[in-house]
C-alpha positions in Angstrom: 94.7 49.5 106.2 96.4 51.9 108.4 99.4 53.8 107.3 100.0 55.8 110.6 102.8 53.5 112.2 104.1 55.0 115.1 107.4 55.4 112.8 105.5 57.6 110.3 103.6 59.7 113.5 107.5 60.6 114.6 108.4 61.2 111.0 105.9 63.8 110.3 105.8 65.0 114.0 109.9 65.8 113.1 109.0 67.6 110.2 106.9 69.6 111.4 108.8 70.7 114.5 111.6 71.2 112.2 109.9 73.7 109.9 108.3 75.3 112.7 111.8 76.1 114.5 112.5 77.4 110.9 109.5 79.2 110.6 110.1 80.9 114.5 113.8 82.0 113.2 112.9 83.8 110.0 109.6 85.4 111.9 112.6 86.6 114.6 114.5 88.2 111.6 111.8 89.8 110.3 110.5 91.3 113.5 113.9 92.5 114.0 113.8 94.1 110.4 110.9 95.6 110.8 111.7 96.9 114.2 114.6 98.7 112.5 112.4 100.2 110.2 110.5 102.0 112.7 113.5 102.9 115.6 113.4 106.5 116.3 117.2 106.4 116.8 118.0 104.9 113.2 118.7 107.5 110.7 117.8 104.9 108.0 114.0 104.2 109.2 111.0 104.7 107.3 109.4 107.5 108.8 112.7 109.7 108.2 113.0 108.7 104.7 109.5 109.7 104.1 109.5 112.7 105.6 112.5 113.4 103.9 111.6 112.6 100.6 108.2 114.4 100.8 110.1 117.3 102.2 112.5 117.4 99.7 109.6 117.1 96.7 108.5 120.1 98.4 111.9 121.9 98.3 113.1 120.6 95.4 116.0 118.5 97.2 117.4 121.7 98.5 118.1 120.0 102.2 116.8 118.0 104.9 113.9 118.8 107.5 116.4 119.3 109.9 119.0 121.2 108.3 116.5 123.9 106.8 114.6 124.3 110.4 118.1 124.6 111.9 119.0 127.4 109.2 115.8 129.3 109.7 116.2 129.3 113.4 120.1 130.2 112.8 120.2 132.4 110.1 122.7 131.0 106.8 126.2 132.0 107.3 
């Protein structure tokens, strides 16, 4: 007995289309989030946080890389 009637095919197809549409939306959100994580103009990007975390562990957390380089080039007032 064939259980795949046209009505069943339409229901399954509708569920697949809705599921794909939902996953496409979630994938778009994930890509936007990942894009912001590596965006060079974002001060909260993963490379900035990692570099400053490493710098803080080397210098005992006294400043960021940028502020320390600025102070080194211009002298501390």
